[in-house]
C-alpha positions in Angstrom: 11.5 43.5 -45.3 14.3 41.5 -45.3 17.8 41.8 -46.5 20.8 39.3 -47.2 20.4 35.4 -46.7 17.3 33.7 -45.5 17.6 31.9 -42.3 18.0 28.1 -42.5 14.9 27.5 -40.9 11.2 29.0 -42.2 8.8 29.8 -39.5 6.5 26.4 -40.2 9.7 24.4 -39.6 10.6 26.1 -36.5 7.1 25.8 -35.1 6.7 22.1 -36.1 10.0 21.2 -34.4 8.8 23.3 -31.1 5.5 21.1 -31.0 7.7 17.9 -31.7 10.0 18.9 -28.8 6.8 19.8 -26.6 8.1 23.2 -26.2 5.5 25.9 -24.6 7.0 28.8 -26.3 9.2 30.1 -28.9 11.5 33.0 -28.6 12.9 35.0 -31.7 15.5 37.6 -30.9 18.3 39.3 -32.8 21.8 38.1 -32.0 20.5 34.7 -30.5 19.5 31.4 -32.2 15.9 30.6 -31.6 15.0 29.4 -28.3 12.4 27.0 -27.1 11.0 27.1 -23.6 10.6 23.3 -22.5 9.1 23.0 -19.1 10.8 25.9 -17.4 14.1 25.7 -19.4 15.1 28.0 -22.0 16.8 26.0 -24.8 18.9 27.3 -27.5 18.7 25.5 -30.9 21.9 24.8 -32.4 21.4 27.3 -35.4 23.2 30.3 -36.3 22.3 33.5 -34.5 19.1 35.5 -36.0 20.1 38.9 -37.6 17.7 41.7 -37.1 16.4 41.1 -40.7 16.0 37.3 -40.1 13.6 38.0 -37.5 11.6 40.6 -39.4 11.3 37.8 -42.4 10.3 35.2 -40.1 7.4 37.6 -38.7 6.4 38.4 -42.2 5.7 34.7 -42.9 3.0 34.5 -40.3 1.1 37.7 -40.8 -0.7 40.0 -43.3 0.3 43.2 -44.8 -2.2 45.2 -42.7 -0.6 43.9 -39.7 2.7 44.7 -40.4 1.4 48.2 -41.0 -0.3 48.2 -37.4 2.9 47.0 -35.9 4.9 49.9 -37.2 2.3 52.3 -35.9 1.6 50.7 -32.4 4.9 49.2 -31.9 3.1 46.0 -30.4 1.2 43.2 -32.6 -0.7 40.5 -31.2 -1.7 37.7 -33.6 -2.7 34.0 -34.2 -1.1 31.5 -36.5 -1.9 28.0 -37.7 0.0 25.0 -39.2 -2.5 22.4 -40.4 -2.4 19.2 -38.6 0.4 20.5 -36.2 -1.1 23.3 -33.8 -2.2 26.9 -33.4 0.0 29.6 -32.1 -0.6 32.8 -30.3 1.9 35.3 -31.2 3.2 38.7 -30.1 5.9 41.0 -31.7 7.5 43.7 -30.2 10.4 46.1 -30.6 13.4 46.2 -28.2 16.5 48.2 -28.6 15.3 49.2 -32.0 14.8 45.6 -33.2 12.0 43.7 -33.6 11.5 40.2 -31.3 8.7 37.8 -31.5 7.5 35.4 -29.0 5.1 32.5 -29.9 2.7 30.4 -27.5 1.8 27.0 -28.8 -1.8 26.0 -28.5 -3.2 22.6 -29.4 -6.0 22.1 -31.9 -7.7 19.8 -29.7 -9.5 21.3 -26.6 -8.1 19.3 -23.6 -10.7 17.7 -21.3 -11.3 19.9 -18.1 -10.8 16.6 -15.9 -7.5 16.2 -17.2 -6.0 19.5 -16.6 -5.7 18.8 -12.5 -8.5 21.4 -11.8 -10.5 20.9 -8.6 -13.4 18.9 -8.5 -16.1 21.7 -8.1 -14.8 23.7 -11.3 -16.9 21.4 -13.5 -20.2 22.6 -11.6 -19.5 26.1 -12.6 -20.3 25.3 -16.3 -23.6 24.5 -15.4 -24.6 28.0 -13.9 -27.4 29.8 -15.3 -25.8 33.3 -15.1 -22.8 35.1 -13.0 -19.3 35.7 -13.3 -16.6 33.2 -13.3 -13.0 34.5 -13.1 -9.9 32.5 -14.0 -6.6 34.2 -12.8 -3.0 33.7 -12.7 0.5 34.8 -14.0 1.2 34.5 -17.7 1.6 31.1 -18.8 -0.5 29.7 -16.0 -2.9 28.2 -18.2 -5.9 30.3 -17.9 -6.8 30.4 -21.4 -6.7 26.4 -21.7 -8.7 26.0 -18.3 -11.7 28.5 -20.0 -11.6 26.7 -23.5 -12.1 23.2 -21.5 -15.1 25.0 -19.6 -16.4 26.5 -22.8 -16.2 22.9 -24.4 -18.3 21.7 -21.8 -21.0 24.1 -22.0 -20.8 23.7 -25.9 -21.2 19.9 -25.7 -23.7 19.7 -23.1 -25.9 22.8 -23.4 -28.3 24.2 -26.0 -27.0 27.8 -25.8 -25.7 30.9 -27.7 -21.8 31.5 -26.9 -20.1 34.6 -27.9 -16.3 35.1 -27.5 -14.0 38.2 -27.9 -10.5 37.3 -27.8 -7.4 39.0 -28.7 -6.3 36.7 -30.6 -8.3 33.6 -30.7 -6.5 30.5 -29.4 -8.5 27.4 -29.5 -11.2 27.2 -32.1 -14.8 25.8 -30.9 -16.8 23.9 -33.7 -20.7 24.0 -33.1 -21.9 21.0 -30.8 -25.0 21.6 -29.0 -24.6 25.2 -28.6 -23.9 27.9 -31.2 -20.4 29.4 -30.8 -19.6 32.8 -32.4 -15.6 33.8 -31.6 -14.5 37.3 -32.4 -11.0 38.2 -33.2 -9.6 41.6 -32.5 -8.1 42.9 -35.6 -10.0 40.5 -38.0 -13.6 40.3 -37.0 -13.9 43.7 -35.0 -11.5 46.7 -34.9 -11.1 47.0 -31.1 -11.3 45.2 -28.0 -13.7 47.9 -26.7 -15.8 48.0 -29.6 -16.5 44.4 -29.7 -17.7 44.4 -25.9 -19.9 47.3 -26.5 -21.6 45.2 -29.0 -21.6 41.8 -27.6 -25.2 42.0 -26.0 -26.6 42.6 -29.2 -25.8 39.1 -30.7 -28.4 37.6 -27.9 -25.5 35.5 -25.8 -26.1 33.2 -22.9 -22.7 32.9 -22.6 -20.0 35.2 -22.9 -16.2 34.8 -22.9 -14.1 37.8 -22.6 -10.6 37.0 -23.3 -9.2 39.3 -20.5 -10.6 42.0 -18.3 -8.1 44.6 -19.0 -9.4 47.9 -18.4 -12.3 49.7 -16.7 -14.4 49.2 -20.2 -14.1 45.5 -20.1 -14.6 45.0 -16.3 -17.7 47.6 -16.3 -19.3 45.5 -19.4 -18.3 42.2 -17.7 -20.0 43.0 -14.5 -23.2 44.4 -16.3 -23.6 41.2 -18.6 -23.1 38.9 -15.5 -25.7 41.0 -13.6 -28.2 41.1 -16.3 -28.6 37.3 -16.6 -25.8 36.2 -18.7 -23.1 33.5 -17.9 -19.8 35.6 -18.2 -16.1 34.0 -18.1 -12.8 35.9 -18.1 -9.3 36.2 -16.8 -7.3 38.4 -15.0 -3.6 38.8 -14.3 -3.9 38.5 -10.5 -2.5 35.8 -8.2 -5.0 35.1 -5.6 -8.7 35.6 -5.3 -8.5 38.5 -2.8 -6.0 40.5 -4.9 -8.7 39.9 -7.7 -11.5 41.5 -5.9 -9.2 44.2 -4.9 -8.1 44.7 -8.7 -11.6 44.9 -10.0 -12.7 47.5 -7.5 -9.3 49.7 -7.5 -10.0 50.2 -11.4 -12.9 52.5 -10.7 -13.1 55.9 -9.2 -13.4 56.2 -5.6 -17.2 57.4 -5.5 -17.9 54.4 -7.8 -16.4 51.5 -5.4 -19.2 51.0 -3.3 -21.6 50.6 -6.4 -19.0 48.0 -7.7 -19.0 46.0 -4.9 -22.8 45.5 -5.0 -22.3 44.7 -8.4 -19.8 42.2 -7.5 -21.9 40.9 -4.4 -24.8 40.1 -6.9 -22.9 38.5 -9.9 -19.6 37.0 -8.9 -20.0 33.2 -8.7 -16.3 32.0 -8.5 -12.6 33.1 -8.8 -10.2 30.3 -9.9 -6.4 31.1 -9.4 -4.0 28.8 -10.9 -0.3 28.3 -11.0 1.6 25.5 -13.3 4.3 24.1 -11.1 7.0 21.7 -12.5 6.5 18.1 -11.4 9.0 16.1 -9.3 10.3 14.3 -12.2 11.2 17.7 -14.1 9.4 16.4 -17.2 6.1 18.2 -17.0 4.1 20.5 -15.1 1.2 20.2 -12.8 -1.7 22.9 -11.7 -2.0 24.2 -8.3 -5.5 25.9 -8.2 -7.2 28.1 -5.6 -10.9 28.1 -5.5 -13.0 30.6 -4.0 -16.8 30.1 -4.3 -19.2 32.9 -3.7 -21.4 32.2 -0.6 -23.0 34.3 1.6 -20.0 34.8 3.8 -17.9 35.8 1.0 -20.4 38.2 -0.7 -20.8 40.0 2.6 -16.9 40.5 2.9 -16.7 42.0 -0.7 -19.8 44.1 -0.1 -18.0 45.5 3.2 -14.6 45.5 1.6 -13.3 43.0 3.8 -11.1 41.0 1.2 -8.4 40.6 3.7 -10.9 38.1 5.5 -11.6 36.0 2.5 -8.6 33.7 3.2 -10.0 32.6 6.4 -13.3 31.5 4.8 -11.6 29.7 2.2 -9.3 28.0 4.9 -12.4 27.0 6.8 -14.7 26.0 3.7 -12.7 23.0 2.4 -16.0 21.0 2.8 -17.8 23.2 0.1 -14.9 22.5 -2.2 -12.9 26.0 -1.7 -9.3 25.8 -1.2 -6.2 28.4 -0.9 -3.1 28.3 -3.2 -1.2 27.4 -0.2 -3.5 24.3 0.6 -3.1 23.2 -3.0 0.6 23.5 -2.9 0.9 21.5 0.2 -1.5 18.7 -0.9 0.6 18.4 -4.3 3.9 18.5 -2.2 2.7 15.8 0.1 1.4 13.5 -2.5 5.0 13.6 -4.2 3.9 15.4 -7.4 5.9 18.7 -6.7 9.0 19.1 -4.5 8.9 20.9 -1.2 11.1 23.6 -2.4 8.8 24.4 -5.5 5.9 24.4 -2.7 7.8 26.9 -0.8 8.9 29.1 -3.8 5.6 29.6 -5.1 3.4 29.8 -2.1 1.5 33.2 -0.9 2.3 32.6 3.0 5.6 31.1 3.7 5.1 30.6 7.3 1.8 29.0 6.5 3.1 26.6 4.2 5.9 25.6 6.4 3.3 25.0 9.3 1.0 22.8 7.0 4.1 20.8 5.6 5.3 20.4 9.3 2.1 18.9 10.4 1.5 16.6 7.5 5.1 15.3 8.1 4.1 14.7 11.8 0.8 13.0 11.0 2.4 10.9 8.5 5.2 9.5 10.8 
């Protein structure tokens, strides 16, 4: 698949270097050298520019022939890759301007402890739920998969259950502890995400992890599973809890939405929305987290289509562990963990955050 001279670095060398430099992502694009994302910065390596053939050859080093054929057909490819004793990697290949580009996300072998991620105290309690739907939301690169992996690991360590995951691709590997864990990867263990989800209930699961609720089918299956006595975890690319509810409901036709609201009212347990914010030292990131816990007031608002009022409930329910994203950002800023500029730049309601910061400054005088 390649022509000409091989690139000075092979893929394993490049990825190992990325792990050593504590990068989060590796970008391989023609007419540029390899680029590492370290914290927020895109750092170009001191190596020659990649040719289109170099990029193809580097991709071939990580994937199987049938994946290359699927890539040629679909023009997109999600895959996983591992280097023993170094790390696992989540990859995506795509075409751009007629050439191949590859992005790799670094996934540590070791599943991090939930308490060390910076999540809110009430999150751990969700791992003890008998049933219901728990959603972790946020933009790409906000640590959703890591949070879910840490929660699944707690269940695996403390409860004797049957856990089934459907992922595209598998990121963190779970060994059997007190629980039995079956992990299915799209493209290897099942042909499609939709097929895997349609059959997931036949595996007698207690806990189901759906890598992403990406369409009507996956959302329907997640809601039905949660409603019928299973504990279901999944992710969405939404920024706030109210937007998450809207996104789920809006996927369905208008005549189905009342029924979906009823299902959500009965099954939703919590929505965690998170962002990773550069710390004040500039050498790492800290988590800002919004936490919506389903109580009677929240369920009533979802049933009646009043998602716009959820923020007021969250603001008034801090005693029960709930928190808005803006409250979380303000707390991190006041604690000296992130800058005021970062808090203002990542907030949902600029005026509200300015007001909270001003009040905190006044009370600390």
